[in-house]
C-alpha atoms as one frame of an Amber mdcrd trajectory, in Angstrom:
protein
 -84.420  20.478 -98.031 -84.088  19.944-101.786 -80.344  19.291-101.395 -80.949
  16.700 -98.666 -83.561  14.971-100.825 -81.138  14.827-103.753 -78.394  13.376
-101.526 -80.836  10.804-100.153 -81.848   9.754-103.672 -78.204   9.468-104.751
 -77.352   7.445-101.645 -80.316   5.138-102.229 -79.297   4.594-105.851 -75.712
   3.867-104.807 -76.933   1.340-102.243 -78.895  -0.733-104.766 -76.884  -0.141
-107.960 -74.061  -2.421-109.078 -70.540  -1.171-109.785 -71.153  -1.496-113.514
 -74.080  -2.371-115.772 -74.343  -6.065-116.527 -74.502  -7.637-119.947 -77.635
  -7.047-122.060 -77.766 -10.805-122.574 -79.048 -11.318-119.010 -82.392  -9.448
-119.375 -82.864 -11.004-122.831 -82.372 -14.495-121.403 -84.675 -13.722-118.465
 -87.420 -12.550-120.837 -87.093 -15.683-122.974 -87.182 -17.930-119.898 -90.305
 -16.233-118.513 -92.211 -16.494-121.800 -91.210 -20.123-122.437 -92.008 -21.195
-118.862 -95.378 -19.423-119.006 -96.383 -21.135-122.257 -95.083 -24.556-121.166
 -96.855 -24.339-117.816-100.185 -23.434-119.459 -99.867 -26.347-121.885 -98.798
 -28.941-119.286-100.867 -27.733-116.310-103.942 -26.027-117.815-105.835 -26.001
-114.506-103.066 -24.238-112.570-101.854 -20.642-112.642 -98.404 -20.548-114.309
 -96.843 -18.496-111.530 -94.412 -20.896-109.862 -92.818 -22.119-113.100 -92.419
 -18.551-114.367 -90.813 -17.284-111.158 -88.501 -20.302-110.952 -87.413 -19.899
-114.574 -86.660 -16.228-113.978 -84.592 -16.973-110.870 -82.739 -19.762-112.693
 -81.198 -17.243-115.094 -77.767 -16.841-113.542 -74.532 -15.140-114.688 -72.929
 -18.520-115.427 -74.045 -21.999-116.466 -72.617 -23.560-113.309 -74.649 -21.168
-111.143 -77.780 -21.994-113.147 -77.161 -25.718-112.614 -76.585 -25.150-108.889
 -79.784 -23.135-108.600 -81.749 -25.830-110.418 -80.450 -28.507-108.050 -81.170
 -26.386-104.957 -84.625 -25.486-106.248 -85.514 -29.115-107.001 -84.337 -30.445
-103.642 -86.028 -27.592-101.780 -89.347 -28.067-103.606 -89.422 -31.834-103.039
 -88.493 -31.613 -99.349 -90.806 -28.659 -98.729 -93.752 -30.420-100.340 -93.014
 -33.602 -98.393 -92.915 -31.660 -95.115 -96.251 -30.003 -95.928 -97.891 -33.357
 -96.735 -96.619 -34.903 -93.496 -97.845 -31.931 -91.470-101.184 -32.092 -93.287
-101.591 -35.705 -92.165-100.515 -34.860 -88.594-102.725 -31.750 -88.270-105.680
 -32.201 -90.629-108.035 -29.274 -91.141-105.969 -26.616 -89.365-104.325 -24.922
 -92.371-103.401 -21.738 -90.446-101.307 -23.796 -88.048 -99.865 -25.716 -91.003
 -98.526 -22.526 -92.602 -96.572 -21.306 -89.572 -95.488 -24.813 -88.571 -94.371
 -25.548 -92.135 -92.188 -22.434 -92.226 -90.535 -23.231 -88.887 -89.982 -26.898
 -89.733 -88.595 -26.013 -93.174 -86.060 -23.580 -91.710 -85.026 -26.099 -89.052
 -84.540 -28.957 -91.527 -82.551 -26.729 -93.876 -80.275 -25.631 -91.028 -79.748
 -29.215 -89.830 -78.898 -30.430 -93.352 -76.549 -27.428 -93.937 -78.483 -26.295
 -96.985 -77.624 -23.075 -98.767 -79.820 -20.013 -98.522 -81.570 -20.639-101.863
 -82.446 -24.235-100.979 -83.820 -23.208 -97.569 -85.916 -20.435 -99.135 -87.330
 -22.807-101.735 -88.135 -25.426 -99.106 -89.870 -22.939 -96.791 -91.860 -21.363
 -99.646 -92.913 -24.781-100.964 -93.952 -25.914 -97.494 -96.064 -22.825 -96.840
 -97.601 -22.780-100.344 -98.630 -26.421-100.229 -99.820 -26.175 -96.618-102.056
 -23.230 -97.509-103.578 -24.801-100.649-103.892 -28.471 -99.576-107.326 -27.929
 -97.921-108.817 -26.689-101.228-106.683 -28.643-103.707-105.285 -31.957-102.542
-103.370 -32.515-105.791-101.467 -29.231-105.630 -98.423 -30.821-103.966 -97.552
 -32.781-107.089 -98.225 -29.786-109.341 -96.023 -27.564-107.141 -93.033 -29.890
-107.502 -93.516 -30.349-111.237 -93.872 -26.601-111.835 -90.645 -25.978-109.934
 -88.870 -28.643-111.972 -90.289 -27.175-115.184 -89.162 -23.643-114.342 -85.667
 -24.759-113.308 -85.316 -26.863-116.466 -86.430 -23.993-118.707 -83.994 -21.607
-117.046 -81.099 -24.049-117.353 -81.821 -24.797-121.023 -82.045 -21.078-121.840
 -78.682 -20.600-120.122 -77.225 -23.372-122.268 -78.641 -22.048-125.548 -77.913
 -18.365-124.934 -74.455 -18.812-123.463 -73.708 -16.236-120.763 -70.618 -14.073
-121.302 -67.373 -15.187-119.717 -66.435 -12.730-116.976 -62.793 -12.551-118.020
 -62.362  -8.871-118.887 -63.397  -7.663-115.377 -60.666  -9.926-113.979 -58.084
  -8.430-116.337 -59.257  -4.953-115.366 -58.643  -5.695-111.680 -55.230  -7.207
-112.498 -54.178  -4.099-114.428 -55.429  -1.875-111.624 -53.307  -3.784-109.088
 -50.257  -3.460-111.361 -50.840   0.310-111.581 -51.092   0.905-107.835 -48.119
  -1.389-107.130 -45.965   0.342-109.728 -46.923   3.842-108.582 -46.221   2.892
-104.951 -42.755   1.649-105.939 -42.087   4.968-107.647 -43.358   6.825-104.585
 -41.077   4.854-102.264 -38.156   5.385-104.644 -38.738   9.140-104.500 -39.198
   9.080-100.713 -35.846   7.337-100.234 -34.162  10.153-102.174 -36.126  13.100
-100.736 -37.847  11.948 -97.520 -40.868  13.780 -96.100 -41.900  11.512 -93.253
 -45.298  13.047 -92.445 -46.555  13.306 -96.032 -45.009   9.987 -97.058 -46.507
   8.117 -94.105 -49.992   9.395 -94.906 -49.585   8.511 -98.585 -48.077   5.066
 -97.966 -50.755   4.070 -95.454 -53.336   4.878 -98.106 -51.409   2.951-100.756
 -51.104  -0.080 -98.487 -54.885  -0.172 -98.135 -55.293   0.258-101.893 -52.921
  -2.637-102.608 -54.647  -4.916-100.095 -58.025  -4.011-101.561 -56.621  -4.517
-105.071 -55.392  -8.010-104.202 -58.763  -8.950-102.725 -60.693  -7.508-105.680
 -58.452  -9.264-108.210 -58.841 -12.617-106.447 -62.632 -12.238-106.348 -62.737
 -11.289-110.039 -60.582 -14.313-110.913 -62.945 -16.619-109.013 -65.933 -15.157
-110.880 -64.130 -15.617-114.194 -63.283 -19.239-113.415 -66.873 -19.928-112.368
 -68.188 -18.373-115.583 -65.966 -20.794-117.544 -67.433 -23.916-115.940 -69.666
 -25.883-118.350 -69.173 -23.097-120.920 -68.031 -24.432-124.294 -66.737 -20.996
-125.294 -64.110 -21.115-122.547 -62.001 -23.923-124.021 -59.817 -21.648-126.149
 -59.087 -19.103-123.435 -58.812 -21.257-120.295 -55.116 -22.162-120.736 -54.024
 -18.562-121.310 -56.139 -17.318-118.421 -54.538 -19.865-116.079 -51.099 -18.580
-117.123 -52.231 -15.000-116.543 -53.462 -15.896-113.062 -50.008 -17.276-112.227
 -48.551 -13.891-113.203 -51.150 -12.252-110.951 -49.989 -14.400-108.036 -46.433
 -13.153-108.652 -47.693  -9.570-108.627 -49.560 -10.151-105.361 -46.379 -11.443
-103.740 -44.510  -8.413-105.079 -47.130  -6.172-103.467 -46.711  -8.062-100.181
 -42.940  -7.494-100.115 -43.443  -3.864-101.121 -45.779  -3.392 -98.161 -42.982
  -4.730 -95.938 -40.590  -2.116 -97.355 -43.145   0.627 -96.746 -43.484  -0.379
 -93.098 -39.694  -0.322 -92.681 -39.603   3.176 -94.168 -42.408   4.459 -91.938
 -41.032   2.831 -88.770 -37.245   3.154 -89.072 -36.226   5.563 -91.818 -34.413
   8.789 -90.909 -33.485  11.714 -93.214 -29.737  11.062 -93.002 -30.269   7.583
 -94.447 -31.107   9.122 -97.828 -27.394   9.914 -98.210 -26.379   6.272 -97.771
 -25.059   4.734-100.996 -27.047   1.513-100.453 -30.279   3.481 -99.997 -29.591
   5.423-103.203 -29.136   2.149-105.059 -32.330   0.724-103.507 -34.143   3.808
-104.817 -32.799   3.228-108.342 -33.698  -0.462-108.233 -37.249   0.354-107.095
 -37.644   2.753-109.996 -36.598   0.002-112.414 -38.888  -2.518-110.712 -41.796
  -0.057-111.048 -41.163   0.124-114.801 -41.014  -3.662-115.177 -44.115  -4.158
-113.026 -46.041  -2.068-115.550 -45.000  -4.580-118.217 -47.154  -7.218-116.505
 -50.160  -5.447-118.014 -49.015  -6.335-121.536 -50.005  -9.946-120.859 -53.432
  -8.915-119.534 -54.616  -6.914-122.526 -57.747  -7.948-124.477 -57.270 -10.290
-127.409 -57.464  -7.489-130.026 -53.716  -7.734-130.627 -54.034 -11.486-131.174
 -56.752 -10.949-133.793 -54.590  -8.306-135.454 -51.625 -10.683-135.640 -53.828
 -13.400-137.162 -54.939 -10.898-139.818 -51.311  -9.977-140.483 -50.380 -13.647
-140.917 -53.289 -14.267-143.330 -52.402 -11.244-145.461 -48.638 -11.896-145.194
 -47.927  -8.324-144.130 -44.448  -7.549-142.837 -44.614  -6.173-139.305 -41.781
  -5.031-137.063 -42.244  -7.159-133.933 -39.385  -5.488-132.032 -40.892  -4.060
-128.836 -40.487  -0.347-128.139 -37.786   0.727-125.708 -40.353   1.351-122.950
 -41.516  -2.268-123.269 -38.074  -3.780-122.604 -37.379  -4.876-118.986 -34.667
  -2.768-117.344 -34.318  -4.628-114.036 -31.222  -6.801-114.510 -28.715  -7.798
-111.835 -29.864  -7.833-108.207 -28.411  -5.321-105.754 -25.534  -6.490-103.554
 -24.180  -4.544-100.577 -20.762  -5.605 -99.317 -20.436  -3.086 -96.466 -23.633
  -2.593 -94.445 -24.347   0.583 -92.486 -23.072   0.080 -88.896 -26.033   1.907
 -87.296 -29.026   1.379 -89.604 -28.071  -2.026 -90.963 -31.324  -3.621 -89.711
 -33.576  -1.229 -91.664 -31.393  -1.338 -94.775 -30.990  -5.116 -94.536 -34.748
  -5.618 -94.262 -35.312  -3.456 -97.340 -32.606  -5.328 -99.224 -34.211  -8.686
 -98.389 -37.620  -7.540 -99.663 -36.035  -5.904-102.712 -34.211  -9.157-103.554
 -37.515 -11.073-103.518 -39.210  -8.354-105.580 -36.348  -8.568-108.081 -36.684
 -12.357-108.377 -40.470 -12.148-108.804 -40.399  -9.324-111.344 -37.728 -10.998
-113.472 -39.434 -14.393-113.211 -36.636 -16.187-111.357 -39.261 -17.121-108.751
 -42.733 -18.097-109.951
């Protein structure tokens, strides 16, 4: 019983917890926004409870400035339309506030769906409609106050986001890029070994898993890149790093194409490879080329490291310290001339030819001949 309870607690925590803890700046900004909105609402609307402005300011604290601006726009439009709907319904059905509440919610959802509003805008419109519809019978001026409080909260949240600039989500993107390079490189090494010493059952199980990992890695890297780009919008701190990040994303696209061709080679191995093929001279050379490509794929990560090395080099330049900039042997690309086969295997030429075609594209992408 105690074990089941512990597992249930762990599962519940995993269901609601994020992959990693967010920046400490977010709760600090949220606290500042709540306090400022509370004080401003009391000063501007002394006869109203400062609830709406405080909640709106809290919700307006987003991971990026562009998201905060989008939330403010959605909140403003939703509050104005929701209040307008409630006023119209109040004129059409005077005195029946219970009917106004349910009718306001249904009408708000319908209008939001017709106008193709986002979820946040629809929620704001429905909440505004139901709030105003419920309070109109006792406070006819609440509609105006509701809109102004929403505007105040959204404005406070946006200004706090501008002053306390949210962190640029660039390091998570680099982390996903490096992870994709690792799994792609290790899969190349695994295929290289399998071509030399095939074990079809074990290799098939391993390669199917690696294919899923590479596909998931590509998807995760693309999502992290989109988050990083969104965090750069309207962020003045992003000017210095945007150009380099765009170049790094182009390298990521090359790596994703490499992973795609590698997946094709894995399918050929799992579908058509036989043990006697490991003795073929072309297959032996493909294995050697894959091993070299795996090494050079790891070098992609050198471009995706944090900027600590850049700061170190700036310090070296300022102090005029002599530094040996020759890269270590392991950091020098070893994939040189592409593989050419003049005499194809008369029986298995389709499988070998397919691998050669994918290997040629991998070679061109790794060496930068194709970008």
